[in-house]
N, C-alpha and C positions, 0 to 999 in steps of 0.2 A: 803305725798307730799313733806315735808321738806327733807326727806331722798333721794327722787328722785333728788332734786336740789343739795344736797350734793354730790351725785354720779356723776352728770354731771360736777361739777366744782372742784372736788377733784383731787389732784395730782395722786391719785391712781384710777382714773376713768377708766372704760373699754376703751380699744383702740386696734387698729390693726396697725402693722408696717410690711411693706415688706422690708426684708433685702436682697439685691442683692449681689452676689459674686463679681460682677464687675459693672461698670456703663458706659463702653465704648464697643460698639459692631459693628460688620459688618452685613449687610443684610444677612438673612438666618442663622445667628448664634444662637446657643442655649443659652438662658438666664437661669441661675439657682440662687436659693436662698431659702428663707423660709419666710413664714408669721408667725409673732409672735402675738398671741392673748392674751390680758391681761384682766382679770376680775377686776371689781371694788370692792367695799366693800360688795356687796351682790351677791349671786349666779345669774348667767345669763344663759339663754337657748339660744344657737346659732341656727340660722335658715339657713344662707348661707353666703358664702364668694364669692365676685365677684372681678375680676381684668380685666381692659381694657387697651389696648395700645392706647394712645391718641396722636394725632399730633396737634400742634398749629401753625397757621400762624400769626407771630407777627406783620405783616403789617396790617392785618384786625382784629386781636385779635380773630379770629374764631378758635374754637376747634372742632375736630370731632374724633369719635372713629374709629380707623382703624379696629380693631377686638377684640373680647373677648379673653383674654389670659387665664382666668381660671374662672370657676363657680363650686363651691363646695357646694353641699347641705349637711346639717348636722343636727343632732338632739342631739348635745352634750351640756351638762350643765357644765359650769365652776364654781368652788367654789370660794368664796371670795379670792382675791389676787392670784388665780391660773393663770398660764401661759400655753399656748399650742403652740406648734411649728408644722407647716404644711409645708412640702417640696413644692417648687415651681420650675417648669421648663416649658419653652415655647420657641418655635422656631420662631424667627422673620421672617416676610415676606421678600422675596427676593427682592421685588421691592421698598424698602425704599430709599428715597433720603437722602443724608448726612445732619446731623444737621448743621445749618448755623445761621446767624444773623436773618433770616426770618422764619426758620423752627426749631421747638423744639419738642421733644418727651418725654413722661412720661407714667408711669403706674399709673392708678387711681384705688385704692383698696377700696372696701366697705365691711364692716362687718355688717350684718343685724341680729339683735336679735329678739327673738320671739315676743316682743311687738312692732315690726317694728321700733325700734330705730336703727339708724345706725351710724357707725363711719367710717371716711375716712382717706386715706393716699395717698400722691402723691410722686412719686419717679422719678426724671428726669434721662434720659439716653441720651447718645451721640451716634449717628450713624455715623460711618466713613466708607469709601469705602475699605480701605486696612489697616490692622494692620501691624506695622513694628516691 
């Protein structure tokens, strides 16, 4: 039990991080990057990786999933302190409104382990209509 709590609060605890090649996109553009998965002090069996594109209306504080960007089922075991990198690519929907004071977008990533413990990551992105 004590070792479980140490893993949860350790600087070296298991986590997921979506690293994007850019944070500014136009509707319909391809988003690329990678998921970095890091194991804690004990080996961990990975179950799945999920990533959703989420929009937030800052006036109402309402968030909703626009669509699932990635679902990766896995049966990989990470050794203590091991890191895995998984490529990410996703084409944004064409009908997205521009990011504004009232509308924000982000990717919400979840890494689920075999014991149904999960870790999350949030990455804000900016949607613009035309890149110059």
